[in-house]
N, C-alpha and C positions, 0 to 999 in steps of 0.2 A: 463413511456414513454421513448422511446427511441429517443435520438438526441434533447432534450429539456434543456439541460444544460445552466446554466446562463453563462455569459462571464466574470466570475470573475477568478482571478487567471491565469494560464498558459493555453493558448488556443492549441487545438490541432495543431501540426505542429510548436509551438513555443518550444524555449528552457527551460528547467526546470532549477529553481533557483538552483544554486550549495549549499551545505550546508557542515558544519563539526559540527556534532551533537556527544555527549557521548552516548555509547552503554551500555547495562546490563555487557557485558564482560570487562568493563573498559576499554576500547579501544575507540579511536576517530574515526569516521566513516565519511568521506569525499567523497561525492558524484563523485567528478572528479576521484577518484582512482578507484571505482566501475566501471564508465564510460570505463577507459582505460583497464580494466579486463575482462568486459562481453559485449556480443552481445545485451544483453537486461537487463534493471534493473526494476523491478515491485516495485513501492514503494507503501505501503499499509498503509494508515492513520488508525490506530486501537487502541486500550487501553484494560486495565485489567478487566473492569468491564461490558462492552457493550454486552448484549445477542447476539447480531447479530455478533459480533467477534467470541464469543465462538461457535456459530452455524458453523462459517467458520474455524475455526482454524485447524482441520484435513484436510479438503481440500487444506487451503494453504499450510502446511505441505508437503502434496503430490505433491503440483504442484511443490514445491521447489525441491523435491526428484526425479520428474518425468523430470525436465528440467535443473537440475544443469549441466548435462553431456553436454548440448546442448550451454552453454556459458550464462546462465541466472542466476539471482539472485533476490530473493524478500529481501526487508527491511522493517521491519515494524516500523512504528515511531507513538510514542505517543505524541499528542499534547496537551493533556487535563490539564487543571488548577488544580492542585493537592492541591492547598489551599482549594478549594471548593470540591474537589472530591479526599479524601486521597487515595482511593483504587487506583488511577493512580499515586502516587508517585513513583519516582525512585526506592528507594528500594523495593516497591511492584511490579514494573516491573522485578525485579532480581528474585523475588520469582514466580511471573506468568511465567517468561521464564524458569526457571527451572522445575518448575511442570507440565509443559505443553510440556517440552522438545522441544523447539522450534530449528528448524534446520536452520533459517535463522537470520541476527542481529536485533535486537529491540533496538531502540535507541529513545532517549528523545530529546523532541523540547520545552524545557521550555519557551522560548521567544515567542513562537507560530508564530513567523516569516516565518519559512518554511512553515507551514500549510497555512498561509494567502498567500503566494507567489504561492503556488501551487493552492489554491483555495478550499482547502478541506472542506467539510460541514459536511461531516459524518465519523462514524466509523462503519464497514470497508467503506474504499474508496480507489479504486484502481487508480493510475497513472502510466501507463507504457510507459517506455522511451526506444528509440532504443540506439545503441552504440554512438550516436553523442550527447544524452542528450535531442532529440526533443520527445516531447509528443506525443504519437501513440494511445493511448487509456486511456480513463477515466471512470470509475464509477463501475459498479457490479463485482463480483467474478463470479456469475453465476444467473441464473433465478430463482432459489430456495433456499432460506435459509434454510428453514425447513426440506426439506427431500433431502440428496444428490443424491439418486437413482431415483429422480423423475426431475432431470436437464434435460432440453432440450436444453438450450442454455448455453454451458460453456465458457462465455464471454472472461474472461481472458487466458484460455487455448487457445482457438481460435486465440486472438490476439497476444499471445506469438508466436504461429506457423507462423502466416501471417509475422511478424517480421523477424522471423529467416529465412524465406523464402524470403524475400526482397518485399513482396506485401503490398499493401494498406492494412489498417485495417477497415474492416466493421463487425459490427458498429464502429465506433470511439469513441462515447460516449453512456452511458447508464445512467440512472437517479439511482444514488446510493441511497439506503436504509440501515438504522441502527440508532444508535444514534447519536445525533448532537455533534459536536466538542462541548468542553465545555471551551469555551472562558473565559479570565479572565475579571472581571467586573471592 
């Protein structure tokens, strides 16, 4: 259902929480630096083991390829508790990024405070920010996880185009589906 998002975390039009998190490239990734460099930043809460992430991975890489020359970057953030889900450990993230040839940063939110501040609930879940760091879209990548050829609503692509053209994003929210974020107990 579109537009039935709980009001937890960052709201549409609100400023996203800044972060400084380690990446699989052994660099520290700071949201403020990305906002200085890019017209739009799509933060994707994702992980290694979720079948929905795996269904969307090639599409996310293609979106990065298609939009990178327009001043856009995707950033994957893994917030899952690796103590209970060892597949999502930082070392396994490095393997995952290499095996899947990720073309966007993949970073670790060990403390889970970034995911909590954004209000992330699922993997994958998209949070599209404009160059000011304001949340413009939250939700699904598109309307068909199982079949990329049957997509009728490419939500993230449309939202990116709207942000780049300075337009309002419609819809600004969709209900994400996928695996739940694995919170620490």
